[in-house]
C-alpha positions as a Markdown table, in Angstrom:
| # | Residue | x | y | z |
|---|---|---|---|---|
| 1 | Met | 0.1 | 0.1 | 0.1 |
| 2 | Tyr | 2.8 | 2.6 | 1.0 |
| 3 | His | 6.6 | 2.3 | 1.0 |
| 4 | Ile | 7.1 | 5.0 | 3.7 |
| 5 | Val | 4.4 | 6.2 | 6.0 |
| 6 | Ile | 4.7 | 9.1 | 8.5 |
| 7 | Asn | 1.6 | 9.0 | 10.8 |
| 8 | Gly | 1.0 | 10.9 | 14.2 |
| 9 | Cys | 4.6 | 12.0 | 13.9 |
| 10 | Asn | 6.5 | 15.5 | 15.0 |
| 11 | Asn | 9.7 | 16.9 | 13.4 |
| 12 | Val | 10.6 | 14.1 | 11.0 |
| 13 | Lys | 13.1 | 14.4 | 8.3 |
| 14 | Val | 13.2 | 12.3 | 5.2 |
| 15 | Glu | 16.4 | 12.9 | 3.2 |
| 16 | Gly | 18.3 | 11.2 | 0.1 |
| 17 | Val | 15.7 | 8.5 | 0.1 |
| 18 | Arg | 15.3 | 6.4 | -3.1 |
| 19 | Val | 12.0 | 4.7 | -3.8 |
| 20 | Ser | 11.5 | 2.5 | -7.0 |
| 21 | Ala | 8.2 | 0.5 | -8.1 |
| 22 | Ser | 6.8 | -0.3 | -11.4 |
| 23 | Gly | 4.5 | 2.4 | -12.9 |
| 24 | Asn | 1.8 | -0.1 | -13.2 |
| 25 | Ser | 2.0 | -1.3 | -9.6 |
| 26 | Pro | -1.1 | -0.4 | -7.9 |
| 27 | Asn | -1.2 | 1.7 | -4.5 |
| 28 | Thr | 2.4 | 1.9 | -4.3 |
| 29 | Asp | 2.3 | 5.5 | -2.6 |
| 30 | Gly | 6.4 | 6.5 | -2.1 |
| 31 | Ile | 5.8 | 8.3 | 0.9 |
| 32 | His | 2.4 | 9.1 | 2.8 |
| 33 | Val | 2.2 | 11.7 | 5.5 |
| 34 | Gln | -0.8 | 12.2 | 7.9 |
| 35 | Ser | -1.8 | 13.4 | 11.2 |
| 36 | Ser | 2.2 | 14.9 | 11.3 |
| 37 | Ser | 3.5 | 18.1 | 11.9 |
| 38 | Gly | 6.9 | 19.6 | 11.0 |
| 39 | Val | 7.9 | 16.9 | 8.2 |
| 40 | Thr | 10.4 | 17.8 | 5.9 |
| 41 | Ile | 11.2 | 15.6 | 2.6 |
| 42 | Leu | 14.4 | 16.5 | 0.8 |
| 43 | Asn | 16.7 | 15.3 | -2.1 |
| 44 | Thr | 14.5 | 12.5 | -2.8 |
| 45 | Arg | 13.9 | 10.1 | -6.0 |
| 46 | Ile | 10.4 | 8.5 | -6.3 |
| 47 | Gly | 9.3 | 6.3 | -9.0 |
| 48 | Thr | 5.8 | 4.3 | -8.4 |
| 49 | Gly | 2.5 | 3.2 | -9.6 |
| 50 | Asp | 0.5 | 5.8 | -7.3 |
| 51 | Asp | 1.3 | 9.2 | -5.8 |
| 52 | Cys | 5.2 | 9.9 | -5.2 |
| 53 | Val | 4.0 | 11.7 | -1.9 |
| 54 | Ser | 0.7 | 11.6 | -0.5 |
| 55 | Val | -0.5 | 14.1 | 2.1 |
| 56 | Gly | -3.5 | 13.0 | 4.4 |
| 57 | Pro | -5.5 | 14.8 | 6.8 |
| 58 | Gly | -4.1 | 16.4 | 9.9 |
| 59 | Thr | -0.8 | 17.2 | 8.3 |
| 60 | Asn | 0.5 | 20.9 | 9.0 |
| 61 | Asn | 3.9 | 22.5 | 8.3 |
| 62 | Leu | 5.2 | 20.1 | 5.8 |
| 63 | Trp | 8.0 | 21.0 | 3.5 |
| 64 | Ile | 8.8 | 19.2 | 0.5 |
| 65 | Glu | 11.9 | 20.0 | -1.5 |
| 66 | Lys | 14.2 | 18.7 | -4.4 |
| 67 | Val | 12.0 | 15.7 | -5.1 |
| 68 | Ala | 12.1 | 13.9 | -8.5 |
| 69 | Cys | 8.7 | 12.1 | -9.5 |
| 70 | Gly | 8.3 | 9.7 | -12.2 |
| 71 | Pro | 6.8 | 7.2 | -12.9 |
| 72 | Gly | 3.7 | 7.9 | -10.8 |
| 73 | His | 0.6 | 9.9 | -9.8 |
| 74 | Gly | 2.4 | 13.0 | -8.7 |
| 75 | Ile | 2.7 | 14.9 | -5.4 |
| 76 | Ser | -1.0 | 14.8 | -3.9 |
| 77 | Ile | -2.7 | 16.5 | -1.2 |
| 78 | Gly | -5.5 | 13.9 | -0.2 |
| 79 | Ser | -7.6 | 12.4 | -0.9 |
| 80 | Leu | -9.3 | 14.6 | 1.6 |
| 81 | Gly | -13.1 | 14.2 | 2.6 |
| 82 | Lys | -13.2 | 10.6 | 3.3 |
| 83 | Glu | -14.7 | 11.0 | 6.7 |
| 84 | Val | -17.4 | 13.4 | 7.9 |
| 85 | Glu | -15.2 | 14.7 | 10.7 |
| 86 | Glu | -11.9 | 15.3 | 9.5 |
| 87 | Ala | -8.7 | 17.2 | 10.5 |
| 88 | Gly | -7.4 | 19.7 | 7.9 |
| 89 | Val | -4.2 | 20.1 | 5.8 |
| 90 | Gln | -2.2 | 23.3 | 6.0 |
| 91 | Asn | 0.9 | 25.0 | 5.7 |
| 92 | Val | 2.6 | 23.0 | 3.0 |
| 93 | Thr | 5.5 | 23.9 | 0.8 |
| 94 | Val | 6.5 | 22.0 | -2.3 |
| 95 | Lys | 9.4 | 23.5 | -4.0 |
| 96 | Thr | 12.1 | 22.7 | -6.7 |
| 97 | Val | 10.5 | 19.5 | -8.0 |
| 98 | Ala | 10.5 | 17.5 | -11.2 |
| 99 | Phe | 7.9 | 15.5 | -12.5 |
| 100 | Thr | 8.7 | 13.2 | -15.6 |
| 101 | Gly | 5.8 | 11.1 | -17.5 |
| 102 | Thr | 3.6 | 11.2 | -14.7 |
| 103 | Glu | -0.2 | 11.0 | -14.5 |
| 104 | Asn | -0.2 | 14.3 | -12.3 |
| 105 | Gly | 2.1 | 17.0 | -11.2 |
| 106 | Val | 0.8 | 18.9 | -8.3 |
| 107 | Arg | -2.7 | 17.7 | -7.2 |
| 108 | Ile | -5.2 | 18.5 | -4.5 |
| 109 | Lys | -8.2 | 15.8 | -4.3 |
| 110 | Ser | -11.2 | 15.5 | -2.4 |
| 111 | Trp | -14.2 | 13.1 | -2.3 |
| 112 | Gly | -17.8 | 14.6 | -3.2 |
| 113 | Arg | -19.2 | 14.4 | 0.2 |
| 114 | Gln | -20.0 | 16.3 | 3.3 |
| 115 | Ser | -16.6 | 16.9 | 5.3 |
| 116 | Ser | -15.2 | 19.1 | 7.9 |
| 117 | Gly | -12.0 | 18.9 | 6.2 |
| 118 | Phe | -10.0 | 21.7 | 4.6 |
| 119 | Ala | -6.8 | 22.5 | 2.8 |
| 120 | Arg | -5.3 | 26.0 | 3.1 |
| 121 | Asn | -2.0 | 27.9 | 2.9 |
| 122 | Ile | -0.3 | 25.9 | 0.3 |
| 123 | Leu | 2.6 | 26.8 | -2.0 |
| 124 | Phe | 3.8 | 24.9 | -5.0 |
| 125 | Gln | 7.0 | 26.6 | -6.3 |
| 126 | His | 9.6 | 25.9 | -9.0 |
| 127 | Ala | 8.2 | 22.9 | -10.7 |
| 128 | Val | 9.3 | 21.5 | -14.1 |
| 129 | Met | 6.8 | 19.1 | -15.8 |
| 130 | Thr | 7.9 | 17.0 | -18.6 |
| 131 | Asp | 5.1 | 15.1 | -20.6 |
| 132 | Val | 2.8 | 15.3 | -17.6 |
| 133 | Gln | -0.9 | 14.4 | -18.3 |
| 134 | Asn | -2.4 | 16.6 | -15.6 |
| 135 | Pro | 0.5 | 19.1 | -14.4 |
| 136 | Ile | -1.7 | 21.2 | -12.3 |
| 137 | Val | -5.1 | 19.8 | -10.7 |
| 138 | Ile | -7.6 | 20.3 | -8.2 |
| 139 | Asp | -10.2 | 17.4 | -8.2 |
| 140 | Gln | -13.0 | 17.9 | -5.7 |
| 141 | His | -15.2 | 15.1 | -7.2 |
| 142 | Tyr | -12.4 | 12.6 | -6.9 |
| 143 | Cys | -13.5 | 8.8 | -7.4 |
| 144 | Pro | -10.9 | 6.4 | -8.6 |
| 145 | Asp | -12.4 | 3.5 | -10.8 |
| 146 | Glu | -15.6 | 5.5 | -10.9 |
| 147 | Lys | -17.0 | 2.7 | -8.7 |
| 148 | Asn | -19.3 | 3.6 | -5.5 |
| 149 | Cys | -18.8 | 7.4 | -5.9 |
| 150 | Pro | -20.7 | 9.2 | -3.3 |
| 151 | Gly | -22.0 | 11.9 | -5.9 |
| 152 | Gln | -22.4 | 14.6 | -3.4 |
| 153 | Val | -20.8 | 18.1 | -3.1 |
| 154 | Ser | -17.5 | 18.0 | -1.5 |
| 155 | Gly | -17.4 | 19.8 | 2.0 |
| 156 | Val | -13.6 | 20.1 | 2.0 |
| 157 | Lys | -12.8 | 23.9 | 1.8 |
| 158 | Ile | -9.6 | 24.7 | -0.3 |
| 159 | Ser | -8.3 | 28.0 | 0.0 |
| 160 | Asp | -4.8 | 30.0 | -0.3 |
| 161 | Val | -3.0 | 28.0 | -2.7 |
| 162 | Thr | -0.2 | 29.4 | -4.8 |
| 163 | Tyr | 1.3 | 28.0 | -7.7 |
| 164 | Gln | 4.7 | 29.9 | -8.9 |
| 165 | Asp | 7.3 | 29.2 | -11.4 |
| 166 | Ile | 5.7 | 26.1 | -12.9 |
| 167 | His | 7.0 | 25.3 | -16.6 |
| 168 | Gly | 7.1 | 22.4 | -18.7 |
| 169 | Thr | 5.2 | 20.2 | -21.1 |
| 170 | Ser | 1.6 | 18.7 | -21.0 |
| 171 | Ala | 0.7 | 15.3 | -22.6 |
| 172 | Thr | -2.9 | 16.6 | -22.7 |
| 173 | Glu | -4.5 | 19.7 | -24.0 |
| 174 | Val | -5.9 | 20.9 | -20.5 |
| 175 | Ala | -2.7 | 21.4 | -18.4 |
| 176 | Val | -4.3 | 23.1 | -15.3 |
| 177 | Lys | -7.7 | 21.9 | -14.1 |
| 178 | Phe | -9.4 | 23.3 | -11.1 |
| 179 | Asp | -12.7 | 21.4 | -10.7 |
| 180 | Cys | -13.9 | 22.7 | -7.4 |
| 181 | Ser | -16.6 | 22.1 | -4.9 |
| 182 | Ser | -19.9 | 24.1 | -5.9 |
| 183 | Glu | -20.9 | 24.6 | -2.3 |
| 184 | Tyr | -17.3 | 25.7 | -1.1 |
| 185 | Pro | -15.7 | 27.0 | -4.3 |
| 186 | Cys | -11.9 | 27.4 | -4.0 |
| 187 | Ser | -10.6 | 30.7 | -3.0 |
| 188 | Asn | -7.8 | 32.8 | -3.3 |
| 189 | Ile | -6.0 | 30.5 | -6.0 |
| 190 | Lys | -2.9 | 32.3 | -7.2 |
| 191 | Leu | -1.0 | 31.4 | -10.4 |
| 192 | Glu | 2.4 | 33.3 | -11.0 |
| 193 | Asp | 4.6 | 32.8 | -14.1 |
| 194 | Val | 2.8 | 29.4 | -14.8 |
| 195 | Lys | 3.8 | 28.3 | -18.5 |
| 196 | Leu | 2.9 | 24.9 | -19.7 |
| 197 | Thr | 2.7 | 23.9 | -23.7 |
| 198 | Tyr | 1.1 | 21.1 | -25.0 |
| 199 | Arg | 2.7 | 20.1 | -28.7 |
| 200 | Asn | 4.5 | 23.3 | -28.7 |
| 201 | Lys | 1.4 | 25.4 | -28.1 |
| 202 | Ala | 0.2 | 27.1 | -25.0 |
| 203 | Ala | -1.8 | 24.5 | -22.9 |
| 204 | Glu | -5.4 | 25.3 | -21.9 |
| 205 | Ala | -7.2 | 25.8 | -18.4 |
| 206 | Ser | -10.4 | 24.7 | -17.2 |
| 207 | Cys | -11.9 | 26.2 | -14.0 |
| 208 | Ser | -14.9 | 25.5 | -12.2 |
| 209 | Asn | -16.0 | 27.2 | -8.8 |
| 210 | Ala | -12.7 | 28.8 | -8.5 |
| 211 | Asp | -11.6 | 32.0 | -7.5 |
| 212 | Gly | -8.3 | 33.7 | -7.4 |
| 213 | Thr | -5.6 | 35.6 | -9.8 |
| 214 | Ala | -3.2 | 34.6 | -12.5 |
| 215 | Ser | -0.1 | 36.8 | -13.4 |
């Protein structure tokens, strides 16, 4: 299910770790962090069939820097909103990361059901995408395999998310996809110096229920 799990911990440093699994190996998350504070992940290379790094409920003050991801499903906050009563995620920095041939780049995902969960004060900075299917994605209707989907509106509140200096190539036409909750729209989403191309042309963006700025 996971290679490394950091659960209910304070002040943990993971540095110089190499995780290698086949791109088609299911549920093989590289590093999973939940219910933890003050975790740092540095100088790490992860290839897997699921998220390179996944961030679960109750995580705060997480620092991820110099991580190379591929193959895999990217660096994901979530999935959130699995429980009605759920701790939130806050103060997350992801910087100087590279994604090569991954399914996603930087992602926030929540189930479509009522929840007290949230994700806020998140910075994605200095990311290079190479042939990534969904370089930037917020998915509040997350339901893998489309089986037993809750089919409700997500109660997870996503706010204060900044994307800075994100460059590279998308493997699909829509490189930026914000699919937020209609009841609790994403707020204060900031894109600064985001430049993604698809087949040597500017890629497209798709937004629903998301509010913010791009510069």
